[in-house]
C-alpha positions as CSV (number, residue, x, y, z in Angstrom):
1,X,-54.0,7.3,-50.7
2,X,-52.8,6.6,-47.2
3,X,-51.7,8.6,-44.2
4,X,-48.0,8.0,-43.6
5,X,-48.3,8.8,-39.9
6,X,-51.0,6.2,-39.4
7,X,-48.9,3.6,-41.3
8,X,-45.9,4.4,-39.2
9,X,-47.8,4.1,-35.9
10,X,-49.3,0.8,-36.9
11,X,-45.9,-0.6,-37.9
12,X,-44.0,0.6,-34.9
13,X,-46.8,-0.8,-32.7
14,X,-46.7,-4.2,-34.3
15,X,-42.9,-4.2,-34.1
16,X,-43.1,-3.3,-30.4
17,X,-45.8,-5.9,-29.7
18,X,-43.8,-8.7,-31.5
19,X,-40.7,-7.8,-29.6
20,X,-42.1,-7.2,-26.1
21,X,-44.8,-9.9,-26.0
22,X,-43.6,-12.6,-28.4
23,X,-39.9,-12.2,-28.5
24,X,-40.2,-12.4,-32.3
25,X,-38.8,-9.2,-33.7
26,X,-40.0,-8.2,-37.2
27,X,-37.2,-5.7,-37.7
28,X,-33.8,-4.9,-36.3
29,X,-33.3,-2.6,-33.4
30,X,-31.8,0.0,-35.7
31,X,-34.9,-0.1,-38.0
32,X,-37.2,0.2,-35.0
33,X,-35.3,3.1,-33.6
34,X,-35.3,4.9,-37.0
35,X,-39.1,4.3,-37.4
36,X,-39.8,5.4,-33.8
37,X,-38.0,8.7,-34.4
38,X,-40.4,9.4,-37.3
39,X,-43.5,9.2,-35.1
40,X,-45.1,12.7,-34.7
41,X,-47.3,12.5,-31.7
42,X,-48.6,16.1,-32.4
43,X,-50.2,15.0,-35.7
44,X,-53.9,14.1,-35.4
45,X,-54.9,11.1,-37.4
46,X,-58.6,11.1,-36.8
47,X,-58.5,8.3,-34.3
48,X,-58.9,10.2,-31.0
49,X,-58.3,7.2,-28.8
50,X,-55.0,6.3,-30.5
51,X,-53.9,9.9,-30.9
52,X,-54.4,10.4,-27.2
53,X,-52.5,7.2,-26.4
54,X,-49.5,8.2,-28.5
55,X,-49.4,11.7,-27.1
56,X,-49.5,10.4,-23.5
57,X,-47.6,7.2,-23.7
58,X,-45.3,6.8,-26.7
59,X,-41.6,7.3,-26.3
60,X,-39.2,6.7,-29.2
61,X,-36.4,5.3,-27.1
62,X,-38.2,2.2,-25.9
63,X,-41.0,-0.2,-26.8
64,X,-42.3,-0.5,-23.3
65,X,-45.2,1.8,-24.0
66,X,-46.8,-1.1,-25.9
67,X,-47.9,-2.6,-22.6
68,X,-50.4,0.3,-22.3
69,X,-51.6,0.2,-25.9
70,X,-55.4,0.2,-26.0
71,X,-55.7,-2.1,-29.0
72,X,-53.3,-5.0,-28.4
73,X,-55.9,-7.5,-29.7
74,X,-55.8,-5.8,-33.1
75,X,-52.0,-5.8,-33.0
76,X,-51.9,-9.5,-32.3
77,X,-54.3,-10.1,-35.2
78,X,-52.2,-8.0,-37.6
79,X,-49.0,-9.7,-36.5
80,X,-50.5,-13.2,-37.0
81,X,-52.2,-12.4,-40.3
82,X,-49.3,-10.7,-42.0
83,X,-46.0,-10.9,-40.2
84,X,-46.1,-14.4,-38.7
85,X,-47.2,-15.8,-42.1
86,X,-44.5,-13.8,-43.9
87,X,-41.8,-14.9,-41.4
88,X,-42.9,-18.5,-41.7
89,X,-42.8,-18.3,-45.5
90,X,-39.3,-16.8,-45.5
91,X,-38.1,-19.5,-43.0
92,X,-39.5,-22.3,-45.1
93,X,-37.8,-20.9,-48.3
94,X,-34.4,-20.9,-46.6
């Protein structure tokens, strides 16, 4: 079983990282906006550092908050391990 809020925060963070740092969106603007609207910064996930970050920095109307994210190295790893490989596979299949 998984926590949907944690999953959403990870995905919206990777999407913002890919867009803001790499100019390589993993979803459309509309998909990002819809996902960002689902983030509930009042929900505690058990990760105090990230809960505090989201409460103090996250805004659903922009991805600029990603520049203050405390775990950008982890986001880079997740992007490269999962999304970059997936995007490369899709591109090579086309």
